[in-house]
PDB file of N, CA, C and O in Angstrom:
ATOM      1  N   MET A   1      63.555   7.177  16.841  1.00  0.00           N
ATOM      2  CA  MET A   1      64.954   6.504  15.938  1.00  0.00           C
ATOM      3  C   MET A   1      65.907   6.762  16.946  1.00  0.00           C
ATOM      4  O   MET A   1      66.421   7.848  17.214  1.00  0.00           O
ATOM      5  N   THR A   2      66.119   5.540  17.545  1.00  0.00           N
ATOM      6  CA  THR A   2      67.359   5.194  18.331  1.00  0.00           C
ATOM      7  C   THR A   2      68.838   6.292  17.941  1.00  0.00           C
ATOM      8  O   THR A   2      69.146   7.200  17.169  1.00  0.00           O
ATOM      9  N   ARG A   3      69.555   5.283  19.320  1.00  0.00           N
ATOM     10  CA  ARG A   3      70.636   6.553  19.208  1.00  0.00           C
ATOM     11  C   ARG A   3      71.899   5.925  18.439  1.00  0.00           C
ATOM     12  O   ARG A   3      72.908   6.517  18.057  1.00  0.00           O
ATOM     13  N   ALA A   4      71.467   4.138  18.279  1.00  0.00           N
ATOM     14  CA  ALA A   4      72.535   3.763  17.435  1.00  0.00           C
ATOM     15  C   ALA A   4      72.473   3.888  15.915  1.00  0.00           C
ATOM     16  O   ALA A   4      73.421   4.111  15.163  1.00  0.00           O
ATOM     17  N   PHE A   5      70.326   3.581  15.377  1.00  0.00           N
ATOM     18  CA  PHE A   5      70.541   4.012  14.418  1.00  0.00           C
ATOM     19  C   PHE A   5      70.996   5.558  13.945  1.00  0.00           C
ATOM     20  O   PHE A   5      71.277   5.659  12.751  1.00  0.00           O
ATOM     21  N   VAL A   6      71.058   6.296  14.442  1.00  0.00           N
ATOM     22  CA  VAL A   6      71.121   8.131  13.959  1.00  0.00           C
ATOM     23  C   VAL A   6      73.406   7.704  14.487  1.00  0.00           C
ATOM     24  O   VAL A   6      74.268   8.351  13.892  1.00  0.00           O
ATOM     25  N   GLU A   7      73.639   7.079  15.111  1.00  0.00           N
ATOM     26  CA  GLU A   7      74.996   6.552  14.501  1.00  0.00           C
ATOM     27  C   GLU A   7      75.715   5.880  13.517  1.00  0.00           C
ATOM     28  O   GLU A   7      76.909   5.855  13.219  1.00  0.00           O
ATOM     29  N   THR A   8      74.660   5.311  13.055  1.00  0.00           N
ATOM     30  CA  THR A   8      74.953   4.825  11.417  1.00  0.00           C
ATOM     31  C   THR A   8      75.031   4.808  10.896  1.00  0.00           C
ATOM     32  O   THR A   8      75.829   4.310  10.101  1.00  0.00           O
ATOM     33  N   ILE A   9      73.514   5.867  10.891  1.00  0.00           N
ATOM     34  CA  ILE A   9      73.868   6.447  10.021  1.00  0.00           C
ATOM     35  C   ILE A   9      74.971   7.630   9.790  1.00  0.00           C
ATOM     36  O   ILE A   9      75.501   7.883   8.708  1.00  0.00           O
ATOM     37  N   GLY A  10      75.226   8.353  11.118  1.00  0.00           N
ATOM     38  CA  GLY A  10      76.688   8.860  10.868  1.00  0.00           C
ATOM     39  C   GLY A  10      77.488   8.059  10.623  1.00  0.00           C
ATOM     40  O   GLY A  10      78.356   8.834  10.221  1.00  0.00           O
ATOM     41  N   PHE A  11      78.023   6.888  10.512  1.00  0.00           N
ATOM     42  CA  PHE A  11      79.423   6.544  10.023  1.00  0.00           C
ATOM     43  C   PHE A  11      78.863   5.995   8.952  1.00  0.00           C
ATOM     44  O   PHE A  11      79.763   5.234   9.308  1.00  0.00           O
ATOM     45  N   ILE A  12      78.326   5.587   8.022  1.00  0.00           N
ATOM     46  CA  ILE A  12      78.150   5.307   6.925  1.00  0.00           C
ATOM     47  C   ILE A  12      77.897   6.466   5.564  1.00  0.00           C
ATOM     48  O   ILE A  12      77.904   6.318   4.342  1.00  0.00           O
ATOM     49  N   ALA A  13      77.656   7.781   6.566  1.00  0.00           N
ATOM     50  CA  ALA A  13      77.951   8.811   6.026  1.00  0.00           C
ATOM     51  C   ALA A  13      79.113   9.231   5.897  1.00  0.00           C
ATOM     52  O   ALA A  13      79.499   9.993   5.010  1.00  0.00           O
ATOM     53  N   GLY A  14      79.999   8.595   7.096  1.00  0.00           N
ATOM     54  CA  GLY A  14      81.612   9.514   6.936  1.00  0.00           C
ATOM     55  C   GLY A  14      81.781   8.974   5.665  1.00  0.00           C
ATOM     56  O   GLY A  14      81.940   9.616   4.627  1.00  0.00           O
ATOM     57  N   ILE A  15      81.729   7.440   5.824  1.00  0.00           N
ATOM     58  CA  ILE A  15      82.371   6.464   5.123  1.00  0.00           C
ATOM     59  C   ILE A  15      82.165   6.953   4.029  1.00  0.00           C
ATOM     60  O   ILE A  15      83.191   7.325   3.459  1.00  0.00           O
ATOM     61  N   CYS A  16      80.853   7.168   3.278  1.00  0.00           N
ATOM     62  CA  CYS A  16      81.347   7.926   2.028  1.00  0.00           C
ATOM     63  C   CYS A  16      82.097   8.990   1.919  1.00  0.00           C
ATOM     64  O   CYS A  16      83.188   8.860   1.364  1.00  0.00           O
ATOM     65  N   THR A  17      81.749  10.092   2.346  1.00  0.00           N
ATOM     66  CA  THR A  17      82.503  11.350   1.966  1.00  0.00           C
ATOM     67  C   THR A  17      83.978  10.898   1.962  1.00  0.00           C
ATOM     68  O   THR A  17      84.681  11.207   1.000  1.00  0.00           O
ATOM     69  N   THR A  18      84.477  10.192   2.975  1.00  0.00           N
ATOM     70  CA  THR A  18      86.007  10.049   3.701  1.00  0.00           C
ATOM     71  C   THR A  18      87.084   9.430   1.800  1.00  0.00           C
ATOM     72  O   THR A  18      88.083   9.774   1.169  1.00  0.00           O
ATOM     73  N   LEU A  19      85.553   8.013   1.672  1.00  0.00           N
ATOM     74  CA  LEU A  19      86.355   7.341   0.639  1.00  0.00           C
ATOM     75  C   LEU A  19      86.484   8.087  -0.451  1.00  0.00           C
ATOM     76  O   LEU A  19      87.245   7.725  -1.348  1.00  0.00           O
ATOM     77  N   SER A  20      85.650   9.416  -0.554  1.00  0.00           N
ATOM     78  CA  SER A  20      85.583  10.118  -1.471  1.00  0.00           C
ATOM     79  C   SER A  20      86.767  10.896  -2.349  1.00  0.00           C
ATOM     80  O   SER A  20      86.843  11.639  -3.328  1.00  0.00           O
ATOM     81  N   PHE A  21      87.651  10.248  -1.373  1.00  0.00           N
ATOM     82  CA  PHE A  21      89.353  11.433  -1.122  1.00  0.00           C
ATOM     83  C   PHE A  21      89.928  10.077  -2.202  1.00  0.00           C
ATOM     84  O   PHE A  21      89.788  10.261  -3.412  1.00  0.00           O
ATOM     85  N   ILE A  22      90.427   9.028  -1.825  1.00  0.00           N
ATOM     86  CA  ILE A  22      90.691   7.687  -2.271  1.00  0.00           C
ATOM     87  C   ILE A  22      90.682   8.154  -3.869  1.00  0.00           C
ATOM     88  O   ILE A  22      91.765   8.706  -4.062  1.00  0.00           O
ATOM     89  N   PRO A  23      90.111   8.154  -4.755  1.00  0.00           N
ATOM     90  CA  PRO A  23      90.802   8.683  -6.173  1.00  0.00           C
ATOM     91  C   PRO A  23      91.276   9.221  -6.511  1.00  0.00           C
ATOM     92  O   PRO A  23      92.100   8.733  -7.284  1.00  0.00           O
ATOM     93  N   GLN A  24      91.304  10.549  -6.364  1.00  0.00           N
ATOM     94  CA  GLN A  24      92.249  11.495  -6.492  1.00  0.00           C
ATOM     95  C   GLN A  24      93.219  11.153  -5.660  1.00  0.00           C
ATOM     96  O   GLN A  24      94.108  11.006  -6.499  1.00  0.00           O
ATOM     97  N   ILE A  25      93.760  10.898  -4.577  1.00  0.00           N
ATOM     98  CA  ILE A  25      95.372  10.664  -4.219  1.00  0.00           C
ATOM     99  C   ILE A  25      95.439   9.576  -5.148  1.00  0.00           C
ATOM    100  O   ILE A  25      96.547   9.660  -5.677  1.00  0.00           O
ATOM    101  N   VAL A  26      94.534   8.160  -5.819  1.00  0.00           N
ATOM    102  CA  VAL A  26      95.082   7.330  -6.681  1.00  0.00           C
ATOM    103  C   VAL A  26      95.886   7.974  -7.631  1.00  0.00           C
ATOM    104  O   VAL A  26      97.087   7.735  -7.758  1.00  0.00           O
ATOM    105  N   LYS A  27      95.121   8.959  -8.447  1.00  0.00           N
ATOM    106  CA  LYS A  27      95.517   9.713  -9.433  1.00  0.00           C
ATOM    107  C   LYS A  27      96.042  10.422  -9.232  1.00  0.00           C
ATOM    108  O   LYS A  27      95.692  11.293 -10.029  1.00  0.00           O
ATOM    109  N   ILE A  28      96.945  10.875  -8.506  1.00  0.00           N
ATOM    110  CA  ILE A  28      97.865  11.412  -8.840  1.00  0.00           C
ATOM    111  C   ILE A  28      99.431  10.578  -8.139  1.00  0.00           C
ATOM    112  O   ILE A  28     100.563  10.708  -8.606  1.00  0.00           O
ATOM    113  N   LEU A  29      99.140   9.961  -7.243  1.00  0.00           N
ATOM    114  CA  LEU A  29     100.149   9.100  -7.682  1.00  0.00           C
ATOM    115  C   LEU A  29     100.519   8.204  -8.446  1.00  0.00           C
ATOM    116  O   LEU A  29     101.351   7.358  -8.117  1.00  0.00           O
ATOM    117  N   LYS A  30      99.957   8.257  -9.577  1.00  0.00           N
ATOM    118  CA  LYS A  30      99.847   7.503 -10.507  1.00  0.00           C
ATOM    119  C   LYS A  30     100.563   8.475 -11.495  1.00  0.00           C
ATOM    120  O   LYS A  30     101.599   8.431 -12.159  1.00  0.00           O
ATOM    121  N   THR A  31      99.548   9.377 -11.296  1.00  0.00           N
ATOM    122  CA  THR A  31     100.350  10.528 -12.538  1.00  0.00           C
ATOM    123  C   THR A  31     100.711  11.521 -11.646  1.00  0.00           C
ATOM    124  O   THR A  31     100.371  12.629 -12.060  1.00  0.00           O
ATOM    125  N   SER A  32     101.206  11.535 -10.707  1.00  0.00           N
ATOM    126  CA  SER A  32     102.472  13.069 -10.168  1.00  0.00           C
ATOM    127  C   SER A  32     101.775  14.549 -10.589  1.00  0.00           C
ATOM    128  O   SER A  32     102.323  15.574 -10.185  1.00  0.00           O
ATOM    129  N   LYS A  33     100.396  14.645 -11.517  1.00  0.00           N
ATOM    130  CA  LYS A  33     100.156  16.185 -12.136  1.00  0.00           C
ATOM    131  C   LYS A  33      98.897  15.772 -10.896  1.00  0.00           C
ATOM    132  O   LYS A  33      98.395  14.729 -10.476  1.00  0.00           O
ATOM    133  N   THR A  34      98.696  17.765 -10.526  1.00  0.00           N
ATOM    134  CA  THR A  34      98.204  18.443  -9.551  1.00  0.00           C
ATOM    135  C   THR A  34      97.989  19.587 -10.192  1.00  0.00           C
ATOM    136  O   THR A  34      97.765  20.516  -9.416  1.00  0.00           O
ATOM    137  N   ARG A  35      97.970  19.963 -11.712  1.00  0.00           N
ATOM    138  CA  ARG A  35      97.375  21.159 -12.091  1.00  0.00           C
ATOM    139  C   ARG A  35      96.088  21.705 -12.218  1.00  0.00           C
ATOM    140  O   ARG A  35      95.706  22.872 -12.133  1.00  0.00           O
ATOM    141  N   ASP A  36      95.487  20.660 -12.435  1.00  0.00           N
ATOM    142  CA  ASP A  36      93.949  20.902 -12.128  1.00  0.00           C
ATOM    143  C   ASP A  36      93.297  21.111 -10.885  1.00  0.00           C
ATOM    144  O   ASP A  36      92.172  21.548 -10.645  1.00  0.00           O
ATOM    145  N   ILE A  37      94.094  20.769 -10.231  1.00  0.00           N
ATOM    146  CA  ILE A  37      93.280  21.368  -8.495  1.00  0.00           C
ATOM    147  C   ILE A  37      93.636  22.411  -7.531  1.00  0.00           C
ATOM    148  O   ILE A  37      94.762  22.499  -7.043  1.00  0.00           O
ATOM    149  N   SER A  38      92.805  23.087  -7.300  1.00  0.00           N
ATOM    150  CA  SER A  38      92.829  24.192  -7.251  1.00  0.00           C
ATOM    151  C   SER A  38      93.346  23.805  -5.280  1.00  0.00           C
ATOM    152  O   SER A  38      92.645  23.140  -4.517  1.00  0.00           O
ATOM    153  N   PHE A  39      94.746  24.477  -4.901  1.00  0.00           N
ATOM    154  CA  PHE A  39      95.468  24.851  -3.781  1.00  0.00           C
ATOM    155  C   PHE A  39      94.405  25.286  -2.991  1.00  0.00           C
ATOM    156  O   PHE A  39      94.226  24.894  -1.838  1.00  0.00           O
ATOM    157  N   VAL A  40      93.502  26.298  -3.734  1.00  0.00           N
ATOM    158  CA  VAL A  40      92.702  27.305  -1.843  1.00  0.00           C
ATOM    159  C   VAL A  40      91.806  26.670  -2.047  1.00  0.00           C
ATOM    160  O   VAL A  40      91.341  26.663  -0.907  1.00  0.00           O
ATOM    161  N   MET A  41      90.960  25.935  -2.770  1.00  0.00           N
ATOM    162  CA  MET A  41      89.673  25.095  -2.629  1.00  0.00           C
ATOM    163  C   MET A  41      89.735  23.751  -1.629  1.00  0.00           C
ATOM    164  O   MET A  41      88.691  23.323  -1.136  1.00  0.00           O
ATOM    165  N   TYR A  42      91.709  22.777  -1.224  1.00  0.00           N
ATOM    166  CA  TYR A  42      91.958  22.146  -0.707  1.00  0.00           C
ATOM    167  C   TYR A  42      92.529  22.766   0.354  1.00  0.00           C
ATOM    168  O   TYR A  42      92.419  22.080   1.371  1.00  0.00           O
ATOM    169  N   ALA A  43      93.113  23.822   0.523  1.00  0.00           N
ATOM    170  CA  ALA A  43      93.351  24.408   1.666  1.00  0.00           C
ATOM    171  C   ALA A  43      91.826  24.847   2.516  1.00  0.00           C
ATOM    172  O   ALA A  43      92.006  25.036   3.719  1.00  0.00           O
ATOM    173  N   VAL A  44      90.511  25.009   2.077  1.00  0.00           N
ATOM    174  CA  VAL A  44      90.019  25.491   2.346  1.00  0.00           C
ATOM    175  C   VAL A  44      89.162  24.495   3.225  1.00  0.00           C
ATOM    176  O   VAL A  44      88.971  24.722   4.419  1.00  0.00           O
ATOM    177  N   LEU A  45      88.692  23.461   2.629  1.00  0.00           N
ATOM    178  CA  LEU A  45      88.340  22.383   2.651  1.00  0.00           C
ATOM    179  C   LEU A  45      89.065  22.090   3.720  1.00  0.00           C
ATOM    180  O   LEU A  45      88.538  22.327   4.806  1.00  0.00           O
ATOM    181  N   THR A  46      90.215  21.604   3.707  1.00  0.00           N
ATOM    182  CA  THR A  46      91.361  20.879   4.730  1.00  0.00           C
ATOM    183  C   THR A  46      91.015  21.837   6.465  1.00  0.00           C
ATOM    184  O   THR A  46      91.187  21.359   7.587  1.00  0.00           O
ATOM    185  N   MET A  47      90.540  23.150   6.145  1.00  0.00           N
ATOM    186  CA  MET A  47      90.704  23.779   7.222  1.00  0.00           C
ATOM    187  C   MET A  47      89.054  23.060   7.532  1.00  0.00           C
ATOM    188  O   MET A  47      88.853  22.120   8.302  1.00  0.00           O
ATOM    189  N   GLY A  48      88.445  23.474   7.063  1.00  0.00           N
ATOM    190  CA  GLY A  48      86.817  22.944   6.944  1.00  0.00           C
ATOM    191  C   GLY A  48      86.557  21.475   7.947  1.00  0.00           C
ATOM    192  O   GLY A  48      85.725  21.350   8.846  1.00  0.00           O
ATOM    193  N   ILE A  49      87.512  20.501   7.483  1.00  0.00           N
ATOM    194  CA  ILE A  49      87.492  19.285   8.101  1.00  0.00           C
ATOM    195  C   ILE A  49      87.672  19.393   8.703  1.00  0.00           C
ATOM    196  O   ILE A  49      86.932  18.746   9.443  1.00  0.00           O
ATOM    197  N   PHE A  50      88.862  20.298   9.598  1.00  0.00           N
ATOM    198  CA  PHE A  50      89.313  20.310  10.447  1.00  0.00           C
ATOM    199  C   PHE A  50      88.380  20.425  11.412  1.00  0.00           C
ATOM    200  O   PHE A  50      88.012  19.503  12.140  1.00  0.00           O
ATOM    201  N   LEU A  51      87.762  22.182  11.449  1.00  0.00           N
ATOM    202  CA  LEU A  51      87.056  21.906  12.245  1.00  0.00           C
ATOM    203  C   LEU A  51      86.074  21.368  12.421  1.00  0.00           C
ATOM    204  O   LEU A  51      85.812  21.665  13.586  1.00  0.00           O
ATOM    205  N   TRP A  52      84.933  20.454  11.892  1.00  0.00           N
ATOM    206  CA  TRP A  52      84.161  19.724  11.993  1.00  0.00           C
ATOM    207  C   TRP A  52      84.780  18.183  13.123  1.00  0.00           C
ATOM    208  O   TRP A  52      84.122  17.274  13.630  1.00  0.00           O
ATOM    209  N   MET A  53      85.953  18.412  13.152  1.00  0.00           N
ATOM    210  CA  MET A  53      86.824  17.326  13.557  1.00  0.00           C
ATOM    211  C   MET A  53      86.643  17.726  15.082  1.00  0.00           C
ATOM    212  O   MET A  53      86.310  16.946  15.974  1.00  0.00           O
ATOM    213  N   VAL A  54      86.898  18.963  15.213  1.00  0.00           N
ATOM    214  CA  VAL A  54      87.165  19.339  16.412  1.00  0.00           C
ATOM    215  C   VAL A  54      85.852  19.659  17.025  1.00  0.00           C
ATOM    216  O   VAL A  54      85.868  20.021  18.201  1.00  0.00           O
ATOM    217  N   TYR A  55      85.011  19.600  16.561  1.00  0.00           N
ATOM    218  CA  TYR A  55      83.333  20.042  16.818  1.00  0.00           C
ATOM    219  C   TYR A  55      82.552  18.776  17.271  1.00  0.00           C
ATOM    220  O   TYR A  55      81.593  18.549  18.008  1.00  0.00           O
ATOM    221  N   GLY A  56      83.317  18.126  16.568  1.00  0.00           N
ATOM    222  CA  GLY A  56      82.925  16.069  16.672  1.00  0.00           C
ATOM    223  C   GLY A  56      83.420  16.431  18.219  1.00  0.00           C
ATOM    224  O   GLY A  56      82.571  16.752  19.051  1.00  0.00           O
ATOM    225  N   ILE A  57      85.243  16.347  18.673  1.00  0.00           N
ATOM    226  CA  ILE A  57      85.405  16.162  19.543  1.00  0.00           C
ATOM    227  C   ILE A  57      84.618  16.673  20.855  1.00  0.00           C
ATOM    228  O   ILE A  57      84.155  16.068  21.822  1.00  0.00           O
ATOM    229  N   LEU A  58      84.667  18.427  20.390  1.00  0.00           N
ATOM    230  CA  LEU A  58      83.941  19.092  21.523  1.00  0.00           C
ATOM    231  C   LEU A  58      82.313  18.219  22.053  1.00  0.00           C
ATOM    232  O   LEU A  58      81.829  18.231  23.185  1.00  0.00           O
ATOM    233  N   LEU A  59      81.742  17.507  20.778  1.00  0.00           N
ATOM    234  CA  LEU A  59      80.616  16.919  21.406  1.00  0.00           C
ATOM    235  C   LEU A  59      80.434  15.061  21.394  1.00  0.00           C
ATOM    236  O   LEU A  59      79.504  14.258  21.473  1.00  0.00           O
ATOM    237  N   GLY A  60      81.932  15.016  21.244  1.00  0.00           N
ATOM    238  CA  GLY A  60      82.221  13.533  22.096  1.00  0.00           C
ATOM    239  C   GLY A  60      80.937  12.286  20.706  1.00  0.00           C
ATOM    240  O   GLY A  60      80.217  11.330  20.995  1.00  0.00           O
ATOM    241  N   GLU A  61      81.230  13.010  19.194  1.00  0.00           N
ATOM    242  CA  GLU A  61      80.759  12.333  18.726  1.00  0.00           C
ATOM    243  C   GLU A  61      81.503  11.629  17.523  1.00  0.00           C
ATOM    244  O   GLU A  61      82.033  12.114  16.525  1.00  0.00           O
ATOM    245  N   LEU A  62      81.387  10.525  17.884  1.00  0.00           N
ATOM    246  CA  LEU A  62      82.218   9.519  17.463  1.00  0.00           C
ATOM    247  C   LEU A  62      82.363   9.557  15.377  1.00  0.00           C
ATOM    248  O   LEU A  62      83.376   9.620  14.680  1.00  0.00           O
ATOM    249  N   PRO A  63      81.283   9.504  15.083  1.00  0.00           N
ATOM    250  CA  PRO A  63      81.390   9.360  13.642  1.00  0.00           C
ATOM    251  C   PRO A  63      81.515  10.811  13.159  1.00  0.00           C
ATOM    252  O   PRO A  63      81.679  11.032  11.960  1.00  0.00           O
ATOM    253  N   LEU A  64      81.469  11.449  13.735  1.00  0.00           N
ATOM    254  CA  LEU A  64      82.115  13.075  13.133  1.00  0.00           C
ATOM    255  C   LEU A  64      83.989  12.946  13.213  1.00  0.00           C
ATOM    256  O   LEU A  64      84.865  13.257  12.406  1.00  0.00           O
ATOM    257  N   ILE A  65      84.034  12.180  14.949  1.00  0.00           N
ATOM    258  CA  ILE A  65      85.585  12.384  15.204  1.00  0.00           C
ATOM    259  C   ILE A  65      86.768  11.997  14.075  1.00  0.00           C
ATOM    260  O   ILE A  65      87.798  12.552  13.693  1.00  0.00           O
ATOM    261  N   ILE A  66      86.084  10.775  13.753  1.00  0.00           N
ATOM    262  CA  ILE A  66      86.504   9.654  12.620  1.00  0.00           C
ATOM    263  C   ILE A  66      86.581   9.578  11.339  1.00  0.00           C
ATOM    264  O   ILE A  66      87.612   9.351  10.705  1.00  0.00           O
ATOM    265  N   ALA A  67      85.095   9.832  10.734  1.00  0.00           N
ATOM    266  CA  ALA A  67      85.211  10.636   9.559  1.00  0.00           C
ATOM    267  C   ALA A  67      86.378  11.893   9.039  1.00  0.00           C
ATOM    268  O   ALA A  67      87.241  12.067   8.179  1.00  0.00           O
ATOM    269  N   ASN A  68      85.718  12.623  10.238  1.00  0.00           N
ATOM    270  CA  ASN A  68      86.841  14.185   9.616  1.00  0.00           C
ATOM    271  C   ASN A  68      88.543  13.538  10.435  1.00  0.00           C
ATOM    272  O   ASN A  68      89.265  14.529  10.546  1.00  0.00           O
ATOM    273  N   GLY A  69      88.847  13.009  10.659  1.00  0.00           N
ATOM    274  CA  GLY A  69      90.156  12.820  11.031  1.00  0.00           C
ATOM    275  C   GLY A  69      90.638  12.646   9.898  1.00  0.00           C
ATOM    276  O   GLY A  69      91.419  13.373   9.285  1.00  0.00           O
ATOM    277  N   ILE A  70      89.874  11.021   9.395  1.00  0.00           N
ATOM    278  CA  ILE A  70      90.861  10.642   8.312  1.00  0.00           C
ATOM    279  C   ILE A  70      90.907  11.521   6.962  1.00  0.00           C
ATOM    280  O   ILE A  70      91.884  11.833   6.280  1.00  0.00           O
ATOM    281  N   SER A  71      89.204  11.897   6.749  1.00  0.00           N
ATOM    282  CA  SER A  71      89.538  12.739   5.264  1.00  0.00           C
ATOM    283  C   SER A  71      90.006  14.322   6.146  1.00  0.00           C
ATOM    284  O   SER A  71      89.960  15.281   5.375  1.00  0.00           O
ATOM    285  N   PHE A  72      90.423  14.682   7.577  1.00  0.00           N
ATOM    286  CA  PHE A  72      91.422  15.812   7.322  1.00  0.00           C
ATOM    287  C   PHE A  72      92.638  15.561   6.658  1.00  0.00           C
ATOM    288  O   PHE A  72      93.082  16.483   5.974  1.00  0.00           O
ATOM    289  N   MET A  73      93.686  13.812   6.754  1.00  0.00           N
ATOM    290  CA  MET A  73      94.380  13.351   7.243  1.00  0.00           C
ATOM    291  C   MET A  73      94.802  13.531   4.951  1.00  0.00           C
ATOM    292  O   MET A  73      95.618  14.146   4.266  1.00  0.00           O
ATOM    293  N   PHE A  74      93.665  12.587   4.691  1.00  0.00           N
ATOM    294  CA  PHE A  74      93.679  12.746   2.757  1.00  0.00           C
ATOM    295  C   PHE A  74      93.468  13.993   2.570  1.00  0.00           C
ATOM    296  O   PHE A  74      94.382  14.275   1.794  1.00  0.00           O
ATOM    297  N   CYS A  75      93.013  14.735   2.711  1.00  0.00           N
ATOM    298  CA  CYS A  75      92.863  16.153   2.763  1.00  0.00           C
ATOM    299  C   CYS A  75      94.891  16.872   2.892  1.00  0.00           C
ATOM    300  O   CYS A  75      95.570  17.731   2.330  1.00  0.00           O
ATOM    301  N   LEU A  76      94.938  16.608   3.169  1.00  0.00           N
ATOM    302  CA  LEU A  76      96.321  17.522   3.411  1.00  0.00           C
ATOM    303  C   LEU A  76      97.611  16.859   3.215  1.00  0.00           C
ATOM    304  O   LEU A  76      98.741  17.349   3.192  1.00  0.00           O
ATOM    305  N   ALA A  77      97.129  15.362   3.046  1.00  0.00           N
ATOM    306  CA  ALA A  77      98.021  14.090   1.568  1.00  0.00           C
ATOM    307  C   ALA A  77      97.869  15.055  -0.015  1.00  0.00           C
ATOM    308  O   ALA A  77      98.783  15.149  -0.835  1.00  0.00           O
ATOM    309  N   ILE A  78      96.445  15.721  -0.158  1.00  0.00           N
ATOM    310  CA  ILE A  78      96.411  16.482  -1.168  1.00  0.00           C
ATOM    311  C   ILE A  78      96.890  17.610  -1.884  1.00  0.00           C
ATOM    312  O   ILE A  78      97.163  17.980  -3.026  1.00  0.00           O
ATOM    313  N   LEU A  79      96.867  18.025  -0.597  1.00  0.00           N
ATOM    314  CA  LEU A  79      97.718  19.284  -0.455  1.00  0.00           C
ATOM    315  C   LEU A  79      99.386  19.629  -0.514  1.00  0.00           C
ATOM    316  O   LEU A  79     100.108  20.444  -1.088  1.00  0.00           O
ATOM    317  N   THR A  80      99.557  18.417   0.509  1.00  0.00           N
ATOM    318  CA  THR A  80     101.618  17.805   0.141  1.00  0.00           C
ATOM    319  C   THR A  80     101.905  17.599  -1.392  1.00  0.00           C
ATOM    320  O   THR A  80     102.788  18.188  -2.016  1.00  0.00           O
ATOM    321  N   MET A  81     101.028  16.677  -1.904  1.00  0.00           N
ATOM    322  CA  MET A  81     101.204  16.586  -3.373  1.00  0.00           C
ATOM    323  C   MET A  81     100.826  18.117  -4.096  1.00  0.00           C
ATOM    324  O   MET A  81     101.368  18.602  -5.089  1.00  0.00           O
ATOM    325  N   LYS A  82     100.026  18.545  -3.494  1.00  0.00           N
ATOM    326  CA  LYS A  82      99.257  19.464  -4.980  1.00  0.00           C
ATOM    327  C   LYS A  82     100.990  20.830  -4.809  1.00  0.00           C
ATOM    328  O   LYS A  82     101.420  21.649  -5.622  1.00  0.00           O
ATOM    329  N   LEU A  83     101.466  20.466  -3.442  1.00  0.00           N
ATOM    330  CA  LEU A  83     102.807  21.553  -3.218  1.00  0.00           C
ATOM    331  C   LEU A  83     104.047  20.735  -3.810  1.00  0.00           C
ATOM    332  O   LEU A  83     105.043  21.327  -4.225  1.00  0.00           O
ATOM    333  N   VAL A  84     103.932  19.328  -3.826  1.00  0.00           N
ATOM    334  CA  VAL A  84     105.407  18.631  -3.536  1.00  0.00           C
ATOM    335  C   VAL A  84     105.078  18.376  -5.274  1.00  0.00           C
ATOM    336  O   VAL A  84     106.098  18.849  -5.775  1.00  0.00           O
ATOM    337  N   TYR A  85     104.437  18.015  -6.122  1.00  0.00           N
ATOM    338  CA  TYR A  85     104.186  17.868  -7.085  1.00  0.00           C
ATOM    339  C   TYR A  85     104.117  19.243  -8.747  1.00  0.00           C
ATOM    340  O   TYR A  85     104.719  19.414  -9.807  1.00  0.00           O
ATOM    341  N   GLY A  86     103.139  19.789  -8.079  1.00  0.00           N
ATOM    342  CA  GLY A  86     103.085  21.304  -8.930  1.00  0.00           C
ATOM    343  C   GLY A  86     104.572  21.936  -8.773  1.00  0.00           C
ATOM    344  O   GLY A  86     104.491  22.993  -9.399  1.00  0.00           O
ATOM    345  N   ARG A  87     105.869  21.831  -8.264  1.00  0.00           N
ATOM    346  CA  ARG A  87     106.604  22.810  -8.681  1.00  0.00           C
ATOM    347  C   ARG A  87     107.695  21.929  -9.207  1.00  0.00           C
ATOM    348  O   ARG A  87     108.906  22.099  -9.063  1.00  0.00           O
ATOM    349  N   ARG A  88     106.975  20.799  -9.949  1.00  0.00           N
ATOM    350  CA  ARG A  88     107.608  20.252 -11.368  1.00  0.00           C
ATOM    351  C   ARG A  88     107.224  20.513 -12.403  1.00  0.00           C
ATOM    352  O   ARG A  88     107.773  20.047 -13.401  1.00  0.00           O
TER     353      ARG A  88
END
């Protein structure tokens, strides 16, 4: 397998996993409800995604860096909304 093929698979996987957060973000923005979202689960997930991003940086792997960088921001947004909307 060529490096380009392997990177393409990495980018496609990154796009799929990163886009999976968008429906949750949209739902929270529409309803302002986060009661059923586990703060601890998202906190651990956010830390894991951040560490995957760091791992990608250390390896110089663009698919890992980009996908996890964007996913990290999405998870952080969900955690922030959990804190903000959870107080209401």
